[in-house]
C-alpha positions in Angstrom: 37.0 171.6 98.2 40.5 173.0 97.7 43.4 170.7 97.8 46.2 171.6 100.3 50.0 171.1 99.9 49.8 168.2 102.3 47.0 165.6 102.4 44.9 165.2 105.6 45.3 162.0 107.6 42.1 160.9 109.3 41.3 158.2 111.8 37.8 156.8 111.9 36.3 155.5 115.2 33.4 153.4 114.4 30.8 151.5 116.7 30.2 147.8 116.3 26.7 148.2 117.9 24.1 148.3 115.0 27.0 147.1 112.8 24.7 146.3 109.9 24.4 150.1 109.5 27.8 151.2 110.9 29.7 148.8 108.5 28.0 150.5 105.5 28.9 153.9 107.0 32.5 153.0 107.3 32.8 151.7 103.7 31.2 154.9 102.4 33.4 157.1 104.8 36.6 155.4 103.6 35.7 155.8 99.9 34.7 159.3 100.3 37.9 160.2 102.1 39.9 158.6 99.2 37.8 160.4 96.7 38.6 163.8 98.5 42.2 163.1 98.6 42.6 162.2 102.4 44.3 159.3 104.0 42.5 157.1 106.4 45.4 156.0 108.7 43.5 154.2 111.3 40.1 152.6 111.6 39.4 151.9 115.4 36.4 149.8 116.2 34.6 150.2 119.5 31.8 148.3 121.0 29.4 151.1 120.9 29.1 154.8 120.5 29.3 155.5 124.1 32.7 154.0 124.1 34.2 156.2 121.5 35.6 158.8 123.7 38.7 157.0 125.0 39.6 155.9 121.5 39.2 159.4 120.2 41.3 160.7 122.9 44.2 158.3 122.1 44.0 159.1 118.4 44.0 162.8 119.0 47.3 162.6 120.8 49.0 161.3 117.7 50.9 163.7 115.6 50.3 161.8 112.5 46.4 162.2 112.8 44.9 165.5 111.7 41.1 164.7 112.4 39.0 162.0 113.7 35.7 161.0 112.2 33.2 159.2 114.4 30.7 156.8 112.9 27.7 155.2 114.9 24.0 154.7 115.1 22.1 155.1 118.2 18.6 153.5 117.7 15.7 154.4 119.7 14.4 151.6 122.0 11.7 151.5 124.5 13.5 153.7 127.1 15.3 157.0 126.9 18.7 155.1 127.0 19.5 156.3 123.3 19.1 160.0 124.4 21.7 159.5 127.2 24.1 157.6 124.9 24.0 160.1 122.0 24.0 163.3 124.1 26.9 162.2 126.4 28.9 160.9 123.5 28.5 164.0 121.3 29.4 166.3 124.3 32.5 164.4 125.2 33.9 164.2 121.7 33.3 167.9 121.2 35.1 168.6 124.4 38.1 166.3 123.2 38.2 168.3 119.9 38.5 171.6 121.7 41.1 170.3 124.1 43.4 168.8 121.5 42.7 171.5 118.8 41.9 168.9 116.2 38.5 168.3 114.5 36.4 165.4 115.8 33.3 165.1 113.5 29.8 163.6 114.6 28.8 160.9 112.1 26.6 159.4 114.8 22.9 158.8 113.5 20.5 159.2 116.4 19.1 159.6 119.0 15.4 159.0 118.5 15.7 157.3 115.0 14.3 153.9 114.0 16.4 151.3 112.4 14.8 152.3 109.0 15.5 156.0 109.5 19.1 155.1 110.3 19.4 153.1 107.1 18.2 156.1 105.1 20.9 158.3 106.7 23.9 156.1 106.1 25.3 157.9 103.2 24.7 161.4 104.4 26.1 161.0 107.8 29.2 159.2 106.8 30.1 161.5 103.9 29.3 164.8 105.7 31.4 163.7 108.7 34.3 163.0 106.4 33.9 166.2 104.6 33.7 168.3 107.7 36.9 166.7 109.2 38.8 167.3 105.9 37.6 171.0 105.6 38.1 171.9 109.1 41.6 170.2 109.4 42.7 172.1 106.2 41.3 175.5 107.3 42.9 175.0 110.8 46.3 174.3 109.1 45.9 177.5 107.1 44.9 179.5 110.2 47.9 178.3 112.0 50.3 179.4 109.3 49.3 183.1 109.6 51.6 184.6 112.0 50.0 188.0 112.3 46.6 189.3 111.4 46.8 192.7 109.8 43.7 195.1 109.3 42.6 193.3 106.2 39.9 190.7 106.7 41.0 187.1 106.3 38.8 184.5 104.9 40.0 180.9 105.3 38.2 178.4 103.1 
């Protein structure tokens, strides 16, 4: 990953539900952001993944936040409640990302996973969500610097 002139400021929204999993995700996400040279400015805890959208929206309004990472674990139960939670959460945070023009990455494990499967995905989901937020924020920053696109192809990476 290329370093930019300016580091990326992240906010992390993490669900307290299934906190035995999300606490570990949070620790890995913070460490990975630091490793990649980004600043974690805010960690915002919400009761559950479904509750993330309002926190994400408030963080996206801030000029000092370049991207938001969401972390959660939606474990399969006896009903299809996990499908509703995961689907609606993903849809709304994607809508907010587009509305505010800032990355909001999906580090939410589930739907349809068991507790054991979620534990196996802690590292992957948390680090990938951080990497995606940093890459996309940097690339958007570069794209926004370009005033006019000429006839040459521009590759932003």
